[in-house]
PDB file of N, CA, C, O and CB in Angstrom:
ATOM      1  N   ALA A   1     107.571 117.816  89.000  1.00  0.00           N
ATOM      2  CA  ALA A   1     106.901 117.350  90.214  1.00  0.00           C
ATOM      3  C   ALA A   1     105.763 116.430  89.829  1.00  0.00           C
ATOM      4  O   ALA A   1     105.142 116.599  88.780  1.00  0.00           O
ATOM      5  CB  ALA A   1     106.380 118.539  91.061  1.00  0.00           C
ATOM      6  N   MET A   2     105.497 115.466  90.670  1.00  0.00           N
ATOM      7  CA  MET A   2     104.359 114.557  90.485  1.00  0.00           C
ATOM      8  C   MET A   2     103.691 114.362  91.839  1.00  0.00           C
ATOM      9  O   MET A   2     104.346 114.449  92.878  1.00  0.00           O
ATOM     10  CB  MET A   2     104.811 113.177  89.872  1.00  0.00           C
ATOM     11  N   ALA A   3     102.379 114.097  91.826  1.00  0.00           N
ATOM     12  CA  ALA A   3     101.645 113.891  93.069  1.00  0.00           C
ATOM     13  C   ALA A   3     100.667 112.731  92.921  1.00  0.00           C
ATOM     14  O   ALA A   3     100.095 112.517  91.853  1.00  0.00           O
ATOM     15  CB  ALA A   3     100.898 115.173  93.475  1.00  0.00           C
ATOM     16  N   PHE A   4     100.483 111.981  94.017  1.00  0.00           N
ATOM     17  CA  PHE A   4      99.573 110.849  94.059  1.00  0.00           C
ATOM     18  C   PHE A   4      98.771 110.924  95.350  1.00  0.00           C
ATOM     19  O   PHE A   4      99.353 111.049  96.428  1.00  0.00           O
ATOM     20  CB  PHE A   4     100.344 109.500  93.953  1.00  0.00           C
ATOM     21  N   VAL A   5      97.454 110.852  95.263  1.00  0.00           N
ATOM     22  CA  VAL A   5      96.595 110.853  96.439  1.00  0.00           C
ATOM     23  C   VAL A   5      96.342 109.406  96.829  1.00  0.00           C
ATOM     24  O   VAL A   5      95.964 108.585  95.994  1.00  0.00           O
ATOM     25  CB  VAL A   5      95.253 111.613  96.172  1.00  0.00           C
ATOM     26  N   GLU A   6      96.555 109.099  98.111  1.00  0.00           N
ATOM     27  CA  GLU A   6      96.333 107.741  98.614  1.00  0.00           C
ATOM     28  C   GLU A   6      95.303 107.779  99.729  1.00  0.00           C
ATOM     29  O   GLU A   6      95.373 108.634 100.612  1.00  0.00           O
ATOM     30  CB  GLU A   6      97.659 107.106  99.117  1.00  0.00           C
ATOM     31  N   GLN A   7      94.347 106.861  99.694  1.00  0.00           N
ATOM     32  CA  GLN A   7      93.295 106.810 100.704  1.00  0.00           C
ATOM     33  C   GLN A   7      93.794 106.058 101.937  1.00  0.00           C
ATOM     34  O   GLN A   7      94.338 104.960 101.825  1.00  0.00           O
ATOM     35  CB  GLN A   7      92.022 106.138 100.134  1.00  0.00           C
ATOM     36  N   ASP A   8      93.603 106.663 103.124  1.00  0.00           N
ATOM     37  CA  ASP A   8      93.917 105.998 104.385  1.00  0.00           C
ATOM     38  C   ASP A   8      92.729 105.162 104.847  1.00  0.00           C
ATOM     39  O   ASP A   8      92.884 103.998 105.218  1.00  0.00           O
ATOM     40  CB  ASP A   8      94.302 107.031 105.465  1.00  0.00           C
ATOM     41  N   ASP A   9      91.556 105.759 104.820  1.00  0.00           N
ATOM     42  CA  ASP A   9      90.305 105.104 105.165  1.00  0.00           C
ATOM     43  C   ASP A   9      89.200 105.862 104.432  1.00  0.00           C
ATOM     44  O   ASP A   9      89.493 106.653 103.535  1.00  0.00           O
ATOM     45  CB  ASP A   9      90.065 105.080 106.731  1.00  0.00           C
ATOM     46  N   TYR A  10      87.948 105.637 104.793  1.00  0.00           N
ATOM     47  CA  TYR A  10      86.861 106.277 104.053  1.00  0.00           C
ATOM     48  C   TYR A  10      86.709 107.771 104.360  1.00  0.00           C
ATOM     49  O   TYR A  10      85.914 108.452 103.712  1.00  0.00           O
ATOM     50  CB  TYR A  10      85.566 105.572 104.356  1.00  0.00           C
ATOM     51  N   HIS A  11      87.454 108.285 105.332  1.00  0.00           N
ATOM     52  CA  HIS A  11      87.337 109.686 105.711  1.00  0.00           C
ATOM     53  C   HIS A  11      88.615 110.495 105.500  1.00  0.00           C
ATOM     54  O   HIS A  11      88.581 111.725 105.543  1.00  0.00           O
ATOM     55  CB  HIS A  11      86.930 109.776 107.141  1.00  0.00           C
ATOM     56  N   ASN A  12      89.734 109.822 105.273  1.00  0.00           N
ATOM     57  CA  ASN A  12      91.020 110.518 105.208  1.00  0.00           C
ATOM     58  C   ASN A  12      91.856 110.069 104.015  1.00  0.00           C
ATOM     59  O   ASN A  12      91.850 108.898 103.635  1.00  0.00           O
ATOM     60  CB  ASN A  12      91.799 110.294 106.491  1.00  0.00           C
ATOM     61  N   ASN A  13      92.563 111.010 103.443  1.00  0.00           N
ATOM     62  CA  ASN A  13      93.502 110.763 102.358  1.00  0.00           C
ATOM     63  C   ASN A  13      94.829 111.407 102.719  1.00  0.00           C
ATOM     64  O   ASN A  13      94.905 112.237 103.625  1.00  0.00           O
ATOM     65  CB  ASN A  13      92.963 111.310 101.002  1.00  0.00           C
ATOM     66  N   HIS A  14      95.859 111.020 102.010  1.00  0.00           N
ATOM     67  CA  HIS A  14      97.116 111.753 102.123  1.00  0.00           C
ATOM     68  C   HIS A  14      97.767 111.824 100.753  1.00  0.00           C
ATOM     69  O   HIS A  14      97.426 111.069  99.843  1.00  0.00           O
ATOM     70  CB  HIS A  14      98.069 111.085 103.154  1.00  0.00           C
ATOM     71  N   LEU A  15      98.701 112.737 100.629  1.00  0.00           N
ATOM     72  CA  LEU A  15      99.318 113.024  99.346  1.00  0.00           C
ATOM     73  C   LEU A  15     100.786 112.626  99.358  1.00  0.00           C
ATOM     74  O   LEU A  15     101.536 112.972 100.270  1.00  0.00           O
ATOM     75  CB  LEU A  15      99.171 114.505  98.999  1.00  0.00           C
ATOM     76  N   HIS A  16     101.178 111.885  98.317  1.00  0.00           N
ATOM     77  CA  HIS A  16     102.594 111.613  98.066  1.00  0.00           C
ATOM     78  C   HIS A  16     102.984 112.530  96.925  1.00  0.00           C
ATOM     79  O   HIS A  16     102.266 112.626  95.930  1.00  0.00           O
ATOM     80  CB  HIS A  16     102.872 110.078  97.722  1.00  0.00           C
ATOM     81  N   PHE A  17     104.095 113.193  97.057  1.00  0.00           N
ATOM     82  CA  PHE A  17     104.550 113.972  95.915  1.00  0.00           C
ATOM     83  C   PHE A  17     106.061 113.874  95.806  1.00  0.00           C
ATOM     84  O   PHE A  17     106.770 113.627  96.782  1.00  0.00           O
ATOM     85  CB  PHE A  17     104.106 115.444  96.037  1.00  0.00           C
ATOM     86  N   THR A  18     106.517 114.073  94.602  1.00  0.00           N
ATOM     87  CA  THR A  18     107.939 114.001  94.315  1.00  0.00           C
ATOM     88  C   THR A  18     108.342 115.185  93.451  1.00  0.00           C
ATOM     89  O   THR A  18     107.534 115.701  92.679  1.00  0.00           O
ATOM     90  CB  THR A  18     108.295 112.671  93.621  1.00  0.00           C
ATOM     91  N   TRP A  19     109.568 115.608  93.579  1.00  0.00           N
ATOM     92  CA  TRP A  19     110.065 116.729  92.797  1.00  0.00           C
ATOM     93  C   TRP A  19     111.553 116.529  92.559  1.00  0.00           C
ATOM     94  O   TRP A  19     112.206 115.717  93.214  1.00  0.00           O
ATOM     95  CB  TRP A  19     109.790 118.084  93.511  1.00  0.00           C
ATOM     96  N   SER A  20     112.048 117.263  91.643  1.00  0.00           N
ATOM     97  CA  SER A  20     113.476 117.239  91.344  1.00  0.00           C
ATOM     98  C   SER A  20     114.099 118.525  91.854  1.00  0.00           C
ATOM     99  O   SER A  20     113.585 119.616  91.611  1.00  0.00           O
ATOM    100  CB  SER A  20     113.735 117.063  89.819  1.00  0.00           C
ATOM    101  N   SER A  21     115.219 118.387  92.569  1.00  0.00           N
ATOM    102  CA  SER A  21     115.889 119.557  93.125  1.00  0.00           C
ATOM    103  C   SER A  21     117.386 119.264  93.208  1.00  0.00           C
ATOM    104  O   SER A  21     117.784 118.153  93.557  1.00  0.00           O
ATOM    105  CB  SER A  21     115.309 119.928  94.530  1.00  0.00           C
ATOM    106  N   PRO A  22     118.209 120.253  92.891  1.00  0.00           N
ATOM    107  CA  PRO A  22     119.651 120.035  92.995  1.00  0.00           C
ATOM    108  C   PRO A  22     120.148 120.012  94.445  1.00  0.00           C
ATOM    109  O   PRO A  22     121.293 119.635  94.698  1.00  0.00           O
ATOM    110  CB  PRO A  22     120.384 121.113  92.226  1.00  0.00           C
ATOM    111  N   ILE A  23     119.295 120.414  95.401  1.00  0.00           N
ATOM    112  CA  ILE A  23     119.680 120.401  96.811  1.00  0.00           C
ATOM    113  C   ILE A  23     118.735 119.510  97.598  1.00  0.00           C
ATOM    114  O   ILE A  23     117.590 119.303  97.195  1.00  0.00           O
ATOM    115  CB  ILE A  23     119.684 121.829  97.395  1.00  0.00           C
ATOM    116  N   GLU A  24     119.212 118.984  98.720  1.00  0.00           N
ATOM    117  CA  GLU A  24     118.361 118.188  99.593  1.00  0.00           C
ATOM    118  C   GLU A  24     117.476 119.126 100.404  1.00  0.00           C
ATOM    119  O   GLU A  24     117.972 120.066 101.025  1.00  0.00           O
ATOM    120  CB  GLU A  24     119.210 117.277 100.525  1.00  0.00           C
ATOM    121  N   LEU A  25     116.163 118.875 100.402  1.00  0.00           N
ATOM    122  CA  LEU A  25     115.218 119.749 101.099  1.00  0.00           C
ATOM    123  C   LEU A  25     114.829 119.159 102.446  1.00  0.00           C
ATOM    124  O   LEU A  25     114.779 117.940 102.612  1.00  0.00           O
ATOM    125  CB  LEU A  25     113.965 119.981 100.244  1.00  0.00           C
ATOM    126  N   THR A  26     114.557 120.034 103.399  1.00  0.00           N
ATOM    127  CA  THR A  26     114.118 119.616 104.727  1.00  0.00           C
ATOM    128  C   THR A  26     112.602 119.728 104.831  1.00  0.00           C
ATOM    129  O   THR A  26     111.951 120.325 103.974  1.00  0.00           O
ATOM    130  CB  THR A  26     114.800 120.464 105.823  1.00  0.00           C
ATOM    131  N   ARG A  27     112.054 119.147 105.887  1.00  0.00           N
ATOM    132  CA  ARG A  27     110.613 119.271 106.141  1.00  0.00           C
ATOM    133  C   ARG A  27     110.218 120.733 106.286  1.00  0.00           C
ATOM    134  O   ARG A  27     109.163 121.142 105.802  1.00  0.00           O
ATOM    135  CB  ARG A  27     110.215 118.487 107.406  1.00  0.00           C
ATOM    136  N   GLU A  28     111.048 121.514 106.943  1.00  0.00           N
ATOM    137  CA  GLU A  28     110.770 122.937 107.136  1.00  0.00           C
ATOM    138  C   GLU A  28     110.693 123.672 105.798  1.00  0.00           C
ATOM    139  O   GLU A  28     109.792 124.484 105.582  1.00  0.00           O
ATOM    140  CB  GLU A  28     111.846 123.574 108.025  1.00  0.00           C
ATOM    141  N   GLN A  29     111.636 123.387 104.905  1.00  0.00           N
ATOM    142  CA  GLN A  29     111.635 124.040 103.598  1.00  0.00           C
ATOM    143  C   GLN A  29     110.406 123.644 102.783  1.00  0.00           C
ATOM    144  O   GLN A  29     109.806 124.484 102.112  1.00  0.00           O
ATOM    145  CB  GLN A  29     112.910 123.691 102.829  1.00  0.00           C
ATOM    146  N   VAL A  30     110.032 122.365 102.842  1.00  0.00           N
ATOM    147  CA  VAL A  30     108.848 121.909 102.105  1.00  0.00           C
ATOM    148  C   VAL A  30     107.592 122.571 102.675  1.00  0.00           C
ATOM    149  O   VAL A  30     106.750 123.052 101.917  1.00  0.00           O
ATOM    150  CB  VAL A  30     108.721 120.360 102.169  1.00  0.00           C
ATOM    151  N   ALA A  31     107.461 122.599 103.999  1.00  0.00           N
ATOM    152  CA  ALA A  31     106.295 123.236 104.630  1.00  0.00           C
ATOM    153  C   ALA A  31     106.214 124.715 104.262  1.00  0.00           C
ATOM    154  O   ALA A  31     105.136 125.221 103.946  1.00  0.00           O
ATOM    155  CB  ALA A  31     106.357 123.079 106.161  1.00  0.00           C
ATOM    156  N   ASN A  32     107.337 125.399 104.301  1.00  0.00           N
ATOM    157  CA  ASN A  32     107.341 126.827 103.950  1.00  0.00           C
ATOM    158  C   ASN A  32     106.944 127.034 102.497  1.00  0.00           C
ATOM    159  O   ASN A  32     106.153 127.928 102.195  1.00  0.00           O
ATOM    160  CB  ASN A  32     108.726 127.442 104.205  1.00  0.00           C
ATOM    161  N   SER A  33     107.479 126.222 101.594  1.00  0.00           N
ATOM    162  CA  SER A  33     107.154 126.407 100.174  1.00  0.00           C
ATOM    163  C   SER A  33     105.695 126.077  99.879  1.00  0.00           C
ATOM    164  O   SER A  33     105.110 126.624  98.944  1.00  0.00           O
ATOM    165  CB  SER A  33     108.062 125.538  99.308  1.00  0.00           C
ATOM    166  N   MET A  34     105.100 125.177 100.681  1.00  0.00           N
ATOM    167  CA  MET A  34     103.689 124.823 100.501  1.00  0.00           C
ATOM    168  C   MET A  34     102.771 125.730 101.321  1.00  0.00           C
ATOM    169  O   MET A  34     101.548 125.627 101.238  1.00  0.00           O
ATOM    170  CB  MET A  34     103.457 123.361 100.890  1.00  0.00           C
ATOM    171  N   ARG A  35     103.370 126.614 102.109  1.00  0.00           N
ATOM    172  CA  ARG A  35     102.620 127.508 102.998  1.00  0.00           C
ATOM    173  C   ARG A  35     101.688 126.720 103.917  1.00  0.00           C
ATOM    174  O   ARG A  35     100.501 127.022 104.044  1.00  0.00           O
ATOM    175  CB  ARG A  35     101.811 128.523 102.177  1.00  0.00           C
ATOM    176  N   THR A  36     102.266 125.701 104.552  1.00  0.00           N
ATOM    177  CA  THR A  36     101.501 124.873 105.479  1.00  0.00           C
ATOM    178  C   THR A  36     102.320 124.645 106.744  1.00  0.00           C
ATOM    179  O   THR A  36     103.524 124.904 106.767  1.00  0.00           O
ATOM    180  CB  THR A  36     101.111 123.519 104.824  1.00  0.00           C
ATOM    181  N   ASN A  37     101.674 124.167 107.777  1.00  0.00           N
ATOM    182  CA  ASN A  37     102.338 123.876 109.035  1.00  0.00           C
ATOM    183  C   ASN A  37     103.211 122.637 108.868  1.00  0.00           C
ATOM    184  O   ASN A  37     102.828 121.684 108.190  1.00  0.00           O
ATOM    185  CB  ASN A  37     101.306 123.675 110.170  1.00  0.00           C
ATOM    186  N   ILE A  38     104.374 122.660 109.486  1.00  0.00           N
ATOM    187  CA  ILE A  38     105.311 121.536 109.370  1.00  0.00           C
ATOM    188  C   ILE A  38     104.705 120.228 109.877  1.00  0.00           C
ATOM    189  O   ILE A  38     105.120 119.155 109.439  1.00  0.00           O
ATOM    190  CB  ILE A  38     106.592 121.841 110.140  1.00  0.00           C
ATOM    191  N   LYS A  39     103.731 120.291 110.793  1.00  0.00           N
ATOM    192  CA  LYS A  39     103.128 119.059 111.319  1.00  0.00           C
ATOM    193  C   LYS A  39     102.394 118.265 110.242  1.00  0.00           C
ATOM    194  O   LYS A  39     102.114 117.081 110.432  1.00  0.00           O
ATOM    195  CB  LYS A  39     102.164 119.392 112.449  1.00  0.00           C
ATOM    196  N   TYR A  40     102.080 118.903 109.112  1.00  0.00           N
ATOM    197  CA  TYR A  40     101.399 118.202 108.028  1.00  0.00           C
ATOM    198  C   TYR A  40     102.369 117.540 107.048  1.00  0.00           C
ATOM    199  O   TYR A  40     101.936 116.834 106.137  1.00  0.00           O
ATOM    200  CB  TYR A  40     100.505 119.163 107.284  1.00  0.00           C
ATOM    201  N   ILE A  41     103.659 117.757 107.222  1.00  0.00           N
ATOM    202  CA  ILE A  41     104.664 117.140 106.361  1.00  0.00           C
ATOM    203  C   ILE A  41     105.245 115.950 107.121  1.00  0.00           C
ATOM    204  O   ILE A  41     105.924 116.129 108.132  1.00  0.00           O
ATOM    205  CB  ILE A  41     105.790 118.168 105.949  1.00  0.00           C
ATOM    206  N   ARG A  42     104.984 114.749 106.640  1.00  0.00           N
ATOM    207  CA  ARG A  42     105.412 113.568 107.389  1.00  0.00           C
ATOM    208  C   ARG A  42     106.874 113.220 107.142  1.00  0.00           C
ATOM    209  O   ARG A  42     107.684 113.266 108.068  1.00  0.00           O
ATOM    210  CB  ARG A  42     104.543 112.385 107.027  1.00  0.00           C
ATOM    211  N   ASP A  43     107.216 112.878 105.922  1.00  0.00           N
ATOM    212  CA  ASP A  43     108.568 112.444 105.608  1.00  0.00           C
ATOM    213  C   ASP A  43     109.075 113.162 104.370  1.00  0.00           C
ATOM    214  O   ASP A  43     108.315 113.444 103.444  1.00  0.00           O
ATOM    215  CB  ASP A  43     108.618 110.929 105.404  1.00  0.00           C
ATOM    216  N   VAL A  44     110.352 113.449 104.366  1.00  0.00           N
ATOM    217  CA  VAL A  44     111.033 113.948 103.175  1.00  0.00           C
ATOM    218  C   VAL A  44     112.180 112.978 102.928  1.00  0.00           C
ATOM    219  O   VAL A  44     113.127 112.902 103.711  1.00  0.00           O
ATOM    220  CB  VAL A  44     111.545 115.453 103.350  1.00  0.00           C
ATOM    221  N   LYS A  45     112.080 112.235 101.825  1.00  0.00           N
ATOM    222  CA  LYS A  45     113.081 111.207 101.541  1.00  0.00           C
ATOM    223  C   LYS A  45     113.683 111.433 100.157  1.00  0.00           C
ATOM    224  O   LYS A  45     112.953 111.660  99.192  1.00  0.00           O
ATOM    225  CB  LYS A  45     112.458 109.791 101.636  1.00  0.00           C
ATOM    226  N   PRO A  46     114.997 111.374 100.057  1.00  0.00           N
ATOM    227  CA  PRO A  46     115.606 111.484  98.726  1.00  0.00           C
ATOM    228  C   PRO A  46     115.313 110.239  97.899  1.00  0.00           C
ATOM    229  O   PRO A  46     115.245 109.133  98.437  1.00  0.00           O
ATOM    230  CB  PRO A  46     117.129 111.700  98.840  1.00  0.00           C
ATOM    231  N   ILE A  47     115.144 110.414  96.620  1.00  0.00           N
ATOM    232  CA  ILE A  47     114.915 109.288  95.711  1.00  0.00           C
ATOM    233  C   ILE A  47     116.257 108.853  95.157  1.00  0.00           C
ATOM    234  O   ILE A  47     116.945 109.622  94.485  1.00  0.00           O
ATOM    235  CB  ILE A  47     113.927 109.669  94.555  1.00  0.00           C
ATOM    236  N   ILE A  48     116.620 107.623  95.441  1.00  0.00           N
ATOM    237  CA  ILE A  48     117.883 107.072  94.968  1.00  0.00           C
ATOM    238  C   ILE A  48     117.656 106.258  93.698  1.00  0.00           C
ATOM    239  O   ILE A  48     118.371 106.414  92.708  1.00  0.00           O
ATOM    240  CB  ILE A  48     118.540 106.203  96.058  1.00  0.00           C
ATOM    241  N   ASN A  49     116.648 105.386  93.744  1.00  0.00           N
ATOM    242  CA  ASN A  49     116.360 104.477  92.649  1.00  0.00           C
ATOM    243  C   ASN A  49     114.985 104.820  92.074  1.00  0.00           C
ATOM    244  O   ASN A  49     113.979 104.681  92.769  1.00  0.00           O
ATOM    245  CB  ASN A  49     116.416 102.995  93.123  1.00  0.00           C
ATOM    246  N   VAL A  50     114.928 105.258  90.843  1.00  0.00           N
ATOM    247  CA  VAL A  50     113.681 105.700  90.225  1.00  0.00           C
ATOM    248  C   VAL A  50     112.649 104.580  90.181  1.00  0.00           C
ATOM    249  O   VAL A  50     111.475 104.832  90.455  1.00  0.00           O
ATOM    250  CB  VAL A  50     113.945 106.218  88.817  1.00  0.00           C
ATOM    251  N   ASN A  51     113.038 103.361  89.851  1.00  0.00           N
ATOM    252  CA  ASN A  51     112.083 102.255  89.763  1.00  0.00           C
ATOM    253  C   ASN A  51     111.430 101.973  91.114  1.00  0.00           C
ATOM    254  O   ASN A  51     110.221 101.749  91.172  1.00  0.00           O
ATOM    255  CB  ASN A  51     112.780 100.993  89.247  1.00  0.00           C
ATOM    256  N   GLU A  52     112.198 101.981  92.195  1.00  0.00           N
ATOM    257  CA  GLU A  52     111.629 101.768  93.523  1.00  0.00           C
ATOM    258  C   GLU A  52     110.697 102.918  93.913  1.00  0.00           C
ATOM    259  O   GLU A  52     109.655 102.693  94.528  1.00  0.00           O
ATOM    260  CB  GLU A  52     112.749 101.618  94.563  1.00  0.00           C
ATOM    261  N   ALA A  53     111.070 104.134  93.558  1.00  0.00           N
ATOM    262  CA  ALA A  53     110.233 105.286  93.879  1.00  0.00           C
ATOM    263  C   ALA A  53     108.890 105.204  93.171  1.00  0.00           C
ATOM    264  O   ALA A  53     107.850 105.422  93.793  1.00  0.00           O
ATOM    265  CB  ALA A  53     110.943 106.580  93.502  1.00  0.00           C
ATOM    266  N   VAL A  54     108.896 104.895  91.892  1.00  0.00           N
ATOM    267  CA  VAL A  54     107.644 104.773  91.136  1.00  0.00           C
ATOM    268  C   VAL A  54     106.799 103.643  91.722  1.00  0.00           C
ATOM    269  O   VAL A  54     105.582 103.790  91.836  1.00  0.00           O
ATOM    270  CB  VAL A  54     107.928 104.516  89.625  1.00  0.00           C
ATOM    271  N   GLY A  55     107.407 102.532  92.090  1.00  0.00           N
ATOM    272  CA  GLY A  55     106.681 101.429  92.719  1.00  0.00           C
ATOM    273  C   GLY A  55     106.022 101.838  94.021  1.00  0.00           C
ATOM    274  O   GLY A  55     104.888 101.450  94.299  1.00  0.00           O
ATOM    275  N   TYR A  56     106.730 102.619  94.816  1.00  0.00           N
ATOM    276  CA  TYR A  56     106.168 103.089  96.087  1.00  0.00           C
ATOM    277  C   TYR A  56     104.998 104.032  95.862  1.00  0.00           C
ATOM    278  O   TYR A  56     103.954 103.900  96.500  1.00  0.00           O
ATOM    279  CB  TYR A  56     107.242 103.787  96.920  1.00  0.00           C
ATOM    280  N   PHE A  57     105.172 104.977  94.959  1.00  0.00           N
ATOM    281  CA  PHE A  57     104.123 105.961  94.724  1.00  0.00           C
ATOM    282  C   PHE A  57     102.874 105.356  94.106  1.00  0.00           C
ATOM    283  O   PHE A  57     101.777 105.872  94.317  1.00  0.00           O
ATOM    284  CB  PHE A  57     104.639 107.052  93.839  1.00  0.00           C
ATOM    285  N   THR A  58     103.010 104.294  93.363  1.00  0.00           N
ATOM    286  CA  THR A  58     101.867 103.706  92.659  1.00  0.00           C
ATOM    287  C   THR A  58     101.415 102.393  93.278  1.00  0.00           C
ATOM    288  O   THR A  58     100.709 101.626  92.624  1.00  0.00           O
ATOM    289  CB  THR A  58     102.213 103.485  91.204  1.00  0.00           C
ATOM    290  N   LYS A  59     101.797 102.112  94.511  1.00  0.00           N
ATOM    291  CA  LYS A  59     101.521 100.817  95.138  1.00  0.00           C
ATOM    292  C   LYS A  59     100.035 100.494  95.257  1.00  0.00           C
ATOM    293  O   LYS A  59      99.673  99.320  95.336  1.00  0.00           O
ATOM    294  CB  LYS A  59     102.139 100.778  96.499  1.00  0.00           C
ATOM    295  N   ARG A  60      99.179 101.488  95.273  1.00  0.00           N
ATOM    296  CA  ARG A  60      97.749 101.223  95.446  1.00  0.00           C
ATOM    297  C   ARG A  60      96.958 101.255  94.146  1.00  0.00           C
ATOM    298  O   ARG A  60      95.743 101.061  94.164  1.00  0.00           O
ATOM    299  CB  ARG A  60      97.167 102.219  96.396  1.00  0.00           C
ATOM    300  N   LEU A  61      97.604 101.489  93.048  1.00  0.00           N
ATOM    301  CA  LEU A  61      96.860 101.487  91.780  1.00  0.00           C
ATOM    302  C   LEU A  61      96.172 100.144  91.591  1.00  0.00           C
ATOM    303  O   LEU A  61      96.780  99.087  91.763  1.00  0.00           O
ATOM    304  CB  LEU A  61      97.801 101.786  90.581  1.00  0.00           C
ATOM    305  N   GLY A  62      94.920 100.201  91.243  1.00  0.00           N
ATOM    306  CA  GLY A  62      94.162  98.968  91.032  1.00  0.00           C
ATOM    307  C   GLY A  62      93.520  98.412  92.278  1.00  0.00           C
ATOM    308  O   GLY A  62      92.768  97.442  92.186  1.00  0.00           O
ATOM    309  N   LYS A  63      93.783  98.985  93.444  1.00  0.00           N
ATOM    310  CA  LYS A  63      93.173  98.515  94.679  1.00  0.00           C
ATOM    311  C   LYS A  63      91.946  99.359  95.005  1.00  0.00           C
ATOM    312  O   LYS A  63      91.831 100.494  94.542  1.00  0.00           O
ATOM    313  CB  LYS A  63      94.185  98.558  95.840  1.00  0.00           C
ATOM    314  N   THR A  64      91.038  98.815  95.791  1.00  0.00           N
ATOM    315  CA  THR A  64      89.849  99.529  96.213  1.00  0.00           C
ATOM    316  C   THR A  64      90.250 100.812  96.938  1.00  0.00           C
ATOM    317  O   THR A  64      91.130 100.803  97.800  1.00  0.00           O
ATOM    318  CB  THR A  64      88.972  98.639  97.116  1.00  0.00           C
ATOM    319  N   GLY A  65      89.599 101.903  96.580  1.00  0.00           N
ATOM    320  CA  GLY A  65      89.860 103.175  97.237  1.00  0.00           C
ATOM    321  C   GLY A  65      91.043 103.930  96.686  1.00  0.00           C
ATOM    322  O   GLY A  65      91.406 104.983  97.210  1.00  0.00           O
ATOM    323  N   SER A  66      91.654 103.407  95.628  1.00  0.00           N
ATOM    324  CA  SER A  66      92.802 104.129  95.080  1.00  0.00           C
ATOM    325  C   SER A  66      92.329 105.204  94.120  1.00  0.00           C
ATOM    326  O   SER A  66      91.248 105.116  93.538  1.00  0.00           O
ATOM    327  CB  SER A  66      93.770 103.163  94.370  1.00  0.00           C
ATOM    328  N   TYR A  67      93.154 106.209  93.970  1.00  0.00           N
ATOM    329  CA  TYR A  67      92.883 107.294  93.050  1.00  0.00           C
ATOM    330  C   TYR A  67      93.845 107.173  91.882  1.00  0.00           C
ATOM    331  O   TYR A  67      95.017 106.847  92.070  1.00  0.00           O
ATOM    332  CB  TYR A  67      93.012 108.676  93.749  1.00  0.00           C
ATOM    333  N   HIS A  68      93.363 107.430  90.695  1.00  0.00           N
ATOM    334  CA  HIS A  68      94.203 107.250  89.519  1.00  0.00           C
ATOM    335  C   HIS A  68      94.573 108.561  88.851  1.00  0.00           C
ATOM    336  O   HIS A  68      95.082 108.563  87.730  1.00  0.00           O
ATOM    337  CB  HIS A  68      93.512 106.365  88.532  1.00  0.00           C
ATOM    338  N   ASN A  69      94.325 109.672  89.522  1.00  0.00           N
ATOM    339  CA  ASN A  69      94.754 110.959  88.985  1.00  0.00           C
ATOM    340  C   ASN A  69      96.225 111.136  89.291  1.00  0.00           C
ATOM    341  O   ASN A  69      96.624 111.132  90.455  1.00  0.00           O
ATOM    342  CB  ASN A  69      93.919 112.131  89.574  1.00  0.00           C
ATOM    343  N   ILE A  70      97.021 111.287  88.274  1.00  0.00           N
ATOM    344  CA  ILE A  70      98.453 111.522  88.429  1.00  0.00           C
ATOM    345  C   ILE A  70      98.727 112.899  87.834  1.00  0.00           C
ATOM    346  O   ILE A  70      98.440 113.150  86.664  1.00  0.00           O
ATOM    347  CB  ILE A  70      99.324 110.389  87.727  1.00  0.00           C
ATOM    348  N   TYR A  71      99.283 113.781  88.650  1.00  0.00           N
ATOM    349  CA  TYR A  71      99.537 115.145  88.237  1.00  0.00           C
ATOM    350  C   TYR A  71     101.034 115.309  87.991  1.00  0.00           C
ATOM    351  O   TYR A  71     101.855 114.888  88.806  1.00  0.00           O
ATOM    352  CB  TYR A  71      99.029 116.156  89.301  1.00  0.00           C
ATOM    353  N   SER A  72     101.372 115.905  86.896  1.00  0.00           N
ATOM    354  CA  SER A  72     102.776 116.085  86.555  1.00  0.00           C
ATOM    355  C   SER A  72     103.010 117.483  85.999  1.00  0.00           C
ATOM    356  O   SER A  72     102.162 118.027  85.292  1.00  0.00           O
ATOM    357  CB  SER A  72     103.227 115.024  85.543  1.00  0.00           C
ATOM    358  N   SER A  73     104.152 118.054  86.319  1.00  0.00           N
ATOM    359  CA  SER A  73     104.475 119.384  85.818  1.00  0.00           C
ATOM    360  C   SER A  73     105.136 119.326  84.440  1.00  0.00           C
ATOM    361  O   SER A  73     105.401 120.364  83.835  1.00  0.00           O
ATOM    362  CB  SER A  73     105.386 120.105  86.804  1.00  0.00           C
ATOM    363  N   LYS A  74     105.399 118.138  83.953  1.00  0.00           N
ATOM    364  CA  LYS A  74     106.054 117.993  82.639  1.00  0.00           C
ATOM    365  C   LYS A  74     105.062 117.600  81.579  1.00  0.00           C
ATOM    366  O   LYS A  74     105.433 117.434  80.417  1.00  0.00           O
ATOM    367  CB  LYS A  74     107.173 116.959  82.699  1.00  0.00           C
TER     368      LYS A  74
END
């Protein structure tokens, strides 16, 4: 699993995270595993192309307000 914090504005952030799973997960399953309300889970998208996924997750690196902490379970 990997996670990236992205700033929305000066008061709010959101988290992008990715994981590997042999099954497709739903928003409900992700919310339950995180012990959070489903309303806090925006999108669950399968990763088809690794290069595009990494580009999406790191799109704000080097920009004002970006966070450079990258957390990985490996």
